[in-house]
C-alpha positions in Angstrom: 144.5 115.6 23.4 142.6 114.5 26.1 140.2 112.0 25.9 141.9 110.9 22.2 143.5 107.8 22.0 145.2 106.1 19.2 147.6 102.8 19.3 148.7 100.7 16.4 147.2 96.6 15.7 150.7 95.4 15.3 152.1 93.2 13.0 149.6 90.9 10.5 150.4 87.5 9.0 150.8 87.8 5.5 149.8 91.3 4.5 152.1 93.4 6.5 152.7 96.2 3.8 148.8 97.3 4.9 149.4 99.4 8.1 146.0 100.0 10.3 145.9 101.1 13.8 143.1 102.2 15.9 141.3 105.6 17.9 139.5 105.7 20.6 137.4 109.0 21.2 136.5 109.9 25.1 134.1 112.9 25.7 135.4 114.4 22.6 133.2 116.4 20.5 134.0 116.4 16.6 132.1 118.5 14.1 130.3 116.2 12.1 131.4 118.1 8.7 135.1 117.0 9.8 133.9 112.9 10.9 135.0 110.3 7.8 131.2 109.3 6.4 132.4 107.2 3.5 131.3 103.3 5.5 129.1 105.4 8.5 127.8 108.9 9.3 125.8 110.4 12.3 122.6 112.6 12.1 121.7 116.1 13.7 120.0 114.0 16.3 123.3 111.8 17.0 121.4 109.0 15.3 124.6 106.3 13.9 123.8 104.7 10.2 125.8 102.6 8.1 126.3 103.0 4.6 128.5 99.8 3.3 126.9 96.7 2.5 127.4 93.5 4.3 128.8 91.9 1.3 131.6 94.8 0.3 133.1 93.4 4.0 132.9 90.0 2.9 134.1 90.2 -0.4 137.3 92.4 0.5 137.6 89.5 3.6 137.9 86.7 1.2 140.4 88.9 -1.5 142.6 89.1 1.5 142.2 85.5 2.1 142.9 84.3 -1.4 146.2 86.7 -1.7 146.9 85.0 2.1 146.8 81.9 0.2 148.4 82.8 -2.9 151.5 84.2 -0.4 151.8 81.0 1.1 151.7 78.8 -2.3 154.8 81.0 -3.2 156.5 80.4 0.0 156.1 76.7 0.0 157.7 76.8 -3.6 160.4 78.3 -2.4 160.8 76.2 0.7 160.3 72.7 -1.6 163.1 74.2 -3.9 165.5 74.9 -1.4 164.7 71.4 0.2 165.5 69.7 -3.4 
């Protein structure tokens, strides 16, 4: 479709089971009823508004970092067992 570009973000360190991507729309008209609006919306006048609270993103980021540390602990324990 002209004006629509999508792609994959690529591999992520420690969290490869989540597949993230990106999408860019250039001069593409999307009906407001078809836009994902859980975290943000656009009103009839074209004004953009975010719904999510900043703390929600921070909590998610901290949870993912804790999971990465937990995974590293597991890998380090296995490496130590192999080395001994």
